[in-house]
C-alpha positions as CSV (number, residue, x, y, z in Angstrom):
1,M,18.7,-11.1,-14.4
2,S,19.7,-9.0,-11.3
3,T,17.0,-7.8,-8.9
4,A,17.8,-5.6,-6.0
5,L,16.0,-5.9,-2.6
6,L,16.0,-2.7,-0.6
7,T,14.9,-2.6,3.0
8,H,16.0,-1.4,6.4
9,N,15.3,-2.3,10.1
10,D,13.9,1.2,10.6
11,C,10.9,0.1,8.6
12,V,10.2,-2.6,11.2
13,L,10.5,-0.2,14.2
14,H,7.6,2.0,12.9
15,E,4.3,0.9,14.5
16,I,1.0,2.7,14.3
17,S,-0.5,0.9,17.3
18,P,-0.3,-2.6,18.8
19,G,-2.4,-5.1,16.8
20,H,-2.7,-2.7,13.8
21,P,-2.9,-4.6,10.5
22,E,-0.1,-2.4,9.0
23,C,2.2,-4.1,11.3
24,P,6.0,-4.5,11.5
25,Q,5.7,-8.3,10.9
26,R,4.8,-7.6,7.3
27,I,8.4,-7.1,6.3
28,G,9.6,-10.2,8.1
29,A,6.9,-12.3,6.5
30,I,8.1,-11.4,3.1
31,L,11.8,-11.8,3.9
32,D,11.2,-15.2,5.5
33,Q,9.3,-16.4,2.5
34,L,12.0,-15.3,0.1
35,K,14.4,-17.4,2.2
36,K,12.1,-20.3,2.4
37,Q,11.9,-20.4,-1.4
38,D,15.6,-20.0,-1.8
39,L,15.4,-16.6,-3.5
40,Y,16.9,-14.4,-0.8
41,D,20.5,-15.1,-1.4
42,Y,20.2,-14.5,-5.2
43,L,18.9,-10.9,-4.7
44,V,21.2,-7.9,-4.7
45,H,20.9,-6.6,-1.1
46,V,20.8,-2.9,-0.7
47,E,20.3,-0.9,2.5
48,A,17.5,1.6,2.1
49,P,19.2,5.0,2.7
50,L,17.7,7.7,5.0
51,A,16.5,10.3,2.6
52,D,16.8,14.0,3.4
53,P,13.3,15.3,4.2
54,G,13.9,17.8,1.5
55,S,13.7,15.0,-1.1
56,A,10.0,14.8,-0.5
57,A,9.7,18.3,-2.1
58,L,9.7,16.6,-5.4
59,C,6.0,16.0,-4.7
60,H,5.1,17.7,-1.4
61,P,5.2,21.4,-0.4
62,Q,7.9,22.3,2.1
63,S,5.3,23.4,4.7
64,Y,3.8,19.9,4.8
65,I,7.3,18.2,5.0
66,D,8.1,20.6,7.9
67,A,4.8,19.7,9.7
68,I,5.5,15.9,9.4
69,V,9.0,16.3,10.8
70,A,7.7,18.5,13.6
71,S,5.1,15.9,14.5
72,S,7.7,13.2,15.1
73,P,7.5,12.3,18.8
74,E,10.4,11.7,21.1
75,S,8.3,9.1,22.9
76,G,4.8,7.7,22.8
77,R,2.6,8.1,19.8
78,V,1.1,11.0,17.8
79,Q,-2.1,10.4,15.9
80,L,-2.3,12.3,12.6
81,D,-5.7,10.9,11.6
82,A,-7.9,7.9,12.6
83,D,-5.7,5.5,10.6
84,T,-2.3,7.1,10.7
85,A,0.1,7.6,13.7
86,M,3.7,8.2,14.4
87,N,6.0,6.6,17.0
88,P,9.6,7.8,17.6
89,H,10.8,5.6,14.6
90,S,8.1,6.5,12.1
91,L,9.8,9.5,10.5
92,N,13.0,7.6,9.8
93,A,11.0,4.7,8.5
94,A,9.1,7.0,6.1
95,L,12.3,8.6,5.0
96,R,13.9,5.1,4.4
97,A,11.0,4.3,2.2
98,V,11.5,7.5,0.2
99,G,15.3,6.8,0.0
100,A,14.7,3.3,-1.1
101,G,12.6,4.4,-4.1
102,M,15.1,7.0,-5.1
103,L,18.2,4.7,-4.8
104,A,16.4,1.9,-6.5
105,T,15.7,4.2,-9.4
106,D,19.4,5.2,-9.5
107,K,20.6,1.6,-9.6
108,V,18.1,0.6,-12.3
109,M,18.9,3.6,-14.4
110,S,22.7,3.0,-14.1
111,G,22.3,-0.6,-15.2
112,E,23.7,-1.9,-11.9
113,V,20.6,-4.0,-11.5
114,N,17.8,-4.8,-13.9
115,N,14.9,-4.0,-11.5
116,A,14.3,-3.6,-7.8
117,F,11.8,-4.4,-5.1
118,C,11.6,-2.1,-2.1
119,A,10.4,-4.1,1.0
120,V,9.6,-0.9,3.0
121,R,6.9,0.5,5.2
122,P,5.1,2.7,5.9
123,P,3.3,2.6,2.5
124,G,2.9,5.8,0.6
125,H,0.2,5.8,-2.0
126,H,-2.5,7.5,0.2
127,A,-0.3,10.5,1.2
128,E,-1.7,13.5,-0.7
129,K,0.3,16.7,-1.2
130,S,-0.5,18.2,2.2
131,E,-2.3,15.3,4.0
132,A,-1.1,12.2,5.7
133,M,-3.7,9.4,5.6
134,G,-4.3,5.7,5.2
135,F,-1.1,4.7,7.0
136,C,1.0,6.9,4.7
137,F,3.2,10.0,5.2
138,F,5.1,10.6,2.0
139,G,4.2,9.6,-1.5
140,S,7.3,7.4,-2.0
141,I,6.4,5.9,-5.4
142,A,5.5,9.3,-6.8
143,I,8.7,10.8,-5.4
144,A,10.7,8.0,-7.1
145,A,9.0,8.6,-10.4
146,R,9.6,12.3,-10.2
147,H,13.2,11.6,-9.3
148,A,13.6,9.5,-12.5
149,I,12.3,12.5,-14.5
150,E,14.3,15.2,-12.7
151,K,17.6,13.4,-12.1
152,H,17.7,11.0,-15.0
153,G,16.0,13.1,-17.7
154,L,13.2,10.6,-18.5
155,D,10.2,12.0,-20.5
156,R,7.7,9.2,-19.8
157,V,7.3,7.1,-16.7
158,A,4.3,5.0,-15.6
159,I,3.1,4.3,-12.1
160,V,0.9,1.2,-11.8
161,D,-1.0,0.5,-8.6
162,F,-2.8,-2.8,-8.0
163,D,-3.4,-2.3,-4.3
164,V,-7.0,-3.0,-3.3
165,H,-7.3,0.7,-2.2
166,H,-7.3,3.5,-4.7
167,G,-3.9,5.3,-4.8
168,N,-5.5,8.7,-4.2
169,G,-2.3,10.2,-2.9
170,T,-0.3,9.2,-6.0
171,E,-3.1,10.5,-8.1
172,D,-3.0,13.8,-6.3
173,L,0.8,14.1,-6.4
174,V,1.1,13.5,-10.2
175,D,-2.1,15.1,-11.4
176,G,-1.4,17.3,-14.4
177,D,2.1,15.9,-15.0
178,R,2.1,14.8,-18.6
179,K,5.3,12.9,-18.1
180,I,3.6,10.4,-15.7
181,L,0.9,7.9,-16.6
182,F,-0.9,6.6,-13.5
183,C,-2.8,3.3,-13.7
184,S,-4.7,2.1,-10.7
185,S,-7.1,-0.8,-10.1
186,F,-9.0,-0.9,-6.8
187,Q,-12.2,-2.0,-5.0
188,H,-15.0,0.5,-5.4
189,P,-16.9,1.9,-3.5
190,F,-14.3,1.5,-0.8
191,Y,-11.7,3.5,1.2
192,P,-10.5,6.2,0.5
193,G,-13.6,7.1,-1.5
194,G,-13.8,8.8,-4.9
195,H,-11.4,8.9,-7.7
196,R,-10.7,11.4,-10.5
197,P,-12.0,10.9,-14.1
198,N,-9.7,9.1,-16.5
199,V,-7.6,11.3,-18.8
200,A,-6.0,9.9,-21.9
201,G,-2.3,9.7,-21.5
202,Q,-2.3,10.5,-17.9
203,R,-4.8,8.5,-15.7
204,V,-6.4,5.1,-16.1
205,N,-8.6,4.2,-13.0
206,V,-10.2,0.8,-13.0
207,P,-12.8,0.5,-10.2
208,L,-13.7,-3.1,-9.4
209,S,-16.8,-4.3,-7.4
210,S,-16.4,-6.3,-4.2
211,G,-16.2,-9.9,-5.0
212,T,-14.3,-9.4,-8.3
213,G,-12.2,-12.4,-9.0
214,S,-9.3,-13.4,-11.3
215,D,-11.1,-13.5,-14.7
216,D,-12.8,-10.1,-14.4
217,F,-9.6,-8.5,-12.9
218,R,-7.5,-9.8,-15.8
219,H,-10.0,-8.8,-18.4
220,S,-10.1,-5.3,-17.0
221,I,-6.3,-4.9,-17.0
222,L,-6.0,-6.2,-20.6
223,E,-8.8,-3.9,-21.7
224,S,-7.6,-0.7,-20.0
225,W,-4.1,-0.6,-18.6
226,I,-2.2,-2.5,-21.3
227,P,-3.4,-0.5,-24.3
228,A,-2.8,2.8,-22.4
229,L,0.7,1.7,-21.4
230,N,1.6,0.6,-24.9
231,K,0.4,3.8,-26.3
232,F,2.3,5.9,-23.7
233,K,5.6,3.9,-24.1
234,P,7.0,4.4,-20.6
235,Q,10.7,4.6,-20.3
236,M,10.5,3.2,-16.8
237,I,7.7,1.5,-14.8
238,F,7.1,2.1,-11.1
239,I,4.8,-0.4,-9.3
240,S,2.8,0.3,-6.2
241,A,2.7,-3.4,-5.1
242,G,-0.2,-3.8,-2.8
243,F,-1.3,-7.4,-2.1
244,D,-4.5,-6.7,-0.2
245,A,-6.7,-7.5,-3.2
246,H,-6.0,-11.2,-2.3
247,A,-9.0,-13.2,-1.3
248,E,-7.5,-14.0,2.1
249,D,-6.9,-10.3,3.0
250,P,-9.0,-9.3,6.0
251,L,-9.5,-5.6,5.0
252,A,-11.2,-5.9,1.6
253,G,-13.4,-7.9,-0.7
254,L,-11.6,-8.6,-3.9
255,Q,-10.9,-12.3,-4.6
256,L,-7.5,-12.4,-6.3
257,T,-5.1,-15.3,-5.8
258,D,-1.4,-15.7,-5.6
259,N,-1.3,-16.4,-9.3
260,D,-3.0,-13.1,-10.2
261,F,-0.1,-11.2,-8.8
262,V,2.3,-13.3,-10.8
263,W,0.2,-12.6,-13.9
264,I,0.1,-8.9,-13.4
265,T,3.8,-8.8,-12.9
266,Q,4.4,-10.7,-16.1
267,Q,2.2,-8.2,-18.0
268,L,4.1,-5.2,-16.6
269,M,7.4,-6.8,-17.4
270,R,6.4,-7.3,-21.0
271,I,5.6,-3.6,-21.2
272,A,8.9,-2.7,-19.6
273,D,10.8,-5.0,-22.0
274,D,9.0,-3.5,-25.0
275,H,9.5,0.2,-24.1
276,A,11.7,0.7,-21.0
277,G,14.7,-1.6,-21.4
278,G,13.1,-3.8,-18.7
279,R,13.4,-1.0,-16.1
280,I,11.1,-1.5,-13.1
281,V,11.1,-0.3,-9.5
282,S,8.4,-1.9,-7.3
283,M,7.5,-0.7,-3.8
284,L,5.5,-2.5,-1.2
285,E,2.1,-0.9,-0.4
286,G,-0.7,-3.0,1.3
287,G,-1.3,-6.6,2.2
288,Y,-2.5,-7.6,5.6
289,S,-2.9,-11.3,5.7
290,L,0.7,-12.2,6.5
291,P,0.6,-15.7,4.8
292,A,-1.0,-14.3,1.6
293,L,1.2,-11.3,1.6
294,A,4.4,-13.4,1.9
295,R,3.4,-15.7,-0.9
296,S,2.1,-13.0,-3.2
297,A,5.1,-10.7,-2.7
298,T,7.5,-13.6,-3.2
299,G,5.8,-14.6,-6.4
300,H,6.1,-11.0,-7.6
301,V,9.8,-10.9,-6.8
302,R,10.3,-14.3,-8.5
303,E,8.9,-12.9,-11.6
304,L,11.1,-9.8,-11.4
305,M,14.0,-12.2,-11.2
306,R,12.7,-14.1,-14.3
307,L,12.8,-17.4,-12.5
308,S,9.4,-18.8,-13.5
């Protein structure tokens, strides 16, 4: 089983502000843990390419893309909202994340690798069509999914998001697209706020109360996501892999463990095996306890490699 790892140093140079939880050290923590567990050398290493800003037009209007590019500072920091800022490296980092998702899709679709994990930042699932928010600039996972449809001719792709925060941006970007099923589990009520009603064959939102642990999380996924995914029969699965629902995470209140992220990965791989030839592209979203993030992301990658 070949699993690609896509990342780039530009993703480390982006920094919202000193001490911010969405910090450059997140990438290093994951890579160090992959090395510690002797997985790193068995991955197919791919440099995340710098996407042309126009690639984001798969999901965002050109006026928004132009505004983000124009906001990129030559020095210092530009604040886009209370949570989201750009330094001189942020634009390239965001475009590397977009490029990673698109190239990972190409490599999985060609059969060069079986699946891929994109260790990139900034995250993307809060970026709406015309609004940067929640640490996010471009909807990288939605762009990758739309790329699979437009370039590779797929008719049914699924985006699944187990970040503790609702993927409002992804929801906004794919709303109304009958070729994309969006499944999201998240703490509610919590940032970013409301979510849209479920729509059969298009959207499965699973709000979870603060304090929800393994048993209730797993039950909710088995009762909601799995039947919807099996009915939809996706030809490829995209994962917004946020690890901030972990009990150790400082920003939220769900109580998941390392093993829950292993379990959800196993469930999604079964769906991919049954309907999509095993094709999965996973992209890093949240996770702000560095030790929990490193362990959980590494467990996720180990499953993708089928080493458990």
